N, C-alpha and C positions, 0 to 999 in steps of 0.2 A: 364503537360507533362506525368505524371505517373498515371493519373486518370484511374480507372478501370470500371467506368460507372455501378456501382452496382445499383440494383433496390432501390427505395426509402424506401421500407419496411425493407431492410437490414440496412440502415442507422438509421431507427427508432429504431431497436433493439439495435444498438450500442449506440444511445443517451439514451435509457432506462437504459442500464447498467451504462453508465457514470453518468446519473441522480441519480441513487441509490448511486454510489460512492460519488457524490457531496453531497447528503443528509446526508450520514454518517459523513462526515467531518464537515458539517454545524452544526450538533447536537453536535459533539465532541468539536468543537470550542466554541460553545455557553456555554457549561458546563465548559470549561476551563476558559473562560473569567469570568464566574460567580464565580468560586472558586479561580481565580488568580494562578492556577496551571494546568499543562497539565493533563487532565483526560483521562482515558481509559475505557469508558462505554461499557457495553455488547452490546448495540444496534449498536455500531460502528463495531464490529466484525461480528455481524449477517448480517448487510447490506453489509459489505465487501464481505462476502461469497456469498450472493445472486447476487451482482453486478459482481463478478468474473464469476459465472456460466453463466450469460447472455453474458458477453464478450467472453467467450469460444465459444459460438454459433456464435457471431458476427465475431470472428476471423476465424472460419471455413467457414462461408458464404462469407467473404471477401477474403478468401484464403491467409491470412496473418499469416504465421507461427510465426512471431515475437510477435504478440499479444497473441497467444496461449502459447508460451514459457513464456512470461512475466507474464501472469495470473497464470501459473502453479507454479511458484516460490513461490508466496505469498499465494496461495490457502490453502495449508495445514498448513501454519502458522496461517491463520485465524481460521482454525479448532482447532489448539492447544490452541489458546486464548479462544475460546468458551469452550473447554474442561476444561481448568484450572479454569475457572469461574464456573464450575459445571452445565452449562446450558444443556448439553446432558442428564443429569439425569432426566430432565423434559420432554423429548420426547422419543418416541419408538426407540429402538436400530436400527431399519431398516432405520430410517432417517439418522443417522450417516453413515451407510454402503453405502446407495445410494449416499450420498453427497461425500464420499470418492471415489466412483467409477465413478462419473460424468466425470472428465477429461479423464479417460481411455476410456469412451464411445466416446468422441469427437475424441480422437486419433485413435480409431478403425475406425471411419467413414472416417478419413483422409487417413489412410493407407490401407483401404480395396481394393483400386484400385491404385496400385503403379504407373502405367503409368500416370493416371490422377493426382496423387500427384506431380509427377515430372513436369508435364505440367502446373499445376495451382499454386502450392505453390513454386516451384523453377524456375519459368519462368523468365529468365533474361530480356526478352522484357518487361514484366509487372513490375518487380522489379529488377533493376540492382543489381548485387552481392554486390557492395560496399554499396548501400543504405540498402539492406537487413541486412548486417553486422552491419551497424549503428543502424538500428532499433532494432536488437538483443541487441546491446550494451546499447542503451537507456533504453530498458525494463529491462536489467540486473541490471543496476545502480539503477533504480527506485525500483526494487523488492529486491535489497540488503538491503533496509530499513527493510524489513520483516525478513530477515535472522539475521540482526543485532539485531532487537527487540527480536527475539526468543532466541538468545545466551545471550543477556543481562538479559532477564527475567527468563530463565530456572532455574538457580540456586536459584533465589529469589522466585520461585514458585508462582509468581503472574504476572498479565498483567499490563505492564507499557509502556508508549510511550516516550522513552528517547530522549535526544538531538540529538544523532547520527541518529536516525530514521528520524528526520525532515530535517537534513542536506542532507541526501541521497535523501529524497523525493523532495526537492527543485531542486537539481542538475538533478535528473532523470526526473522530470517533464519538466524542461527546454529543455532537450534533446528530449523528446517525442514530445513536441510542435513543435520543429524544424523539426523532422522526419515527423510529420503529415502534416505540411505545404509543405514540399518538395514533399510528396507523394499525396498531395491534399486529405488527409483523415481528413476532418474537424471534424469528431467524436473524433479522437485522439487529435487534436489540441485544440478544444473548450472544450473537456472533461477534460483537464488538468487545467481548471480555478481554481481548488483546490490548485494550487501552492500558491495562495495568503493566503489561510488558513494555509498552511504548513509554510509559512514565519512567519505568526502571531504566530503559535504554537512554532516555533523556538525562537521567541522573548519572549514569555511567559516562556519558559524553561530557557532562559538566565536570565530573571528577577528573577525567583524563585531561581536559583542557587546563584545569587548575594545576595538575602535576606538570604539564608541559610548560606552563608559564613559570612555575617555581624552578624547574630545571633551567629554563632560559635565564632567569634572574641570577641563579647560582653560577651559571657559566659566565655571564657578563661580569659578575662580581669577581670571579676567579681570574678572568682575563685582565680586569682593571688592576688587580693586585700584582699580577705578573708584570704589567707595564710599569707600575710604580717601583717594583723591585729592580727591574732593569734600569730604570732611570736613576735610582739611588746608587746602583753599582757603577754607572758611568760617572 
């Protein structure tokens, strides 16, 4: 009912972006399964950044502001993780500058013609207001995982993918899938297949936390026994 009949090449761009997103979490999941702990490899953040750039273009071509909004939230968090890992030291400074400016270029292309913007991006016939709000909400919940991850890791000074990140990822993915189905945007719906990997990462996180608590209890028990033995000796 809400299909926009975009050219096939537009959908191919969208699937390319989602494919890169899928590849990043596939690699991250494999490394996490191997180590039995949730890993945060550099390639995950590099592919996240590339995938976001492609989806910026897709959102512009699809005239869907919720996609652009959603990608904007996490985009600079991806850059922060790349920076804290020291990866920008290995590339010319211009690369970081161009990367930072990319979303602004997309926004400039959107807003350069305000009448066209109102017609295409805020067209109630194409996207009802309530559905657009739901799309924004779904993207916001999903991208809050990036804000959570940034706040969690900032003071620690290193890149980690904590439990809260995966909880928000699962909830947000489910909302985006439903939004994509309602809007007949199969790029969004199918692209969120990574929800299964997010669920698995959540399970790995919980398992690692249980092992850590068990080790802490064993350590405390061992220390208590040492103290009792020393007291008995005296």
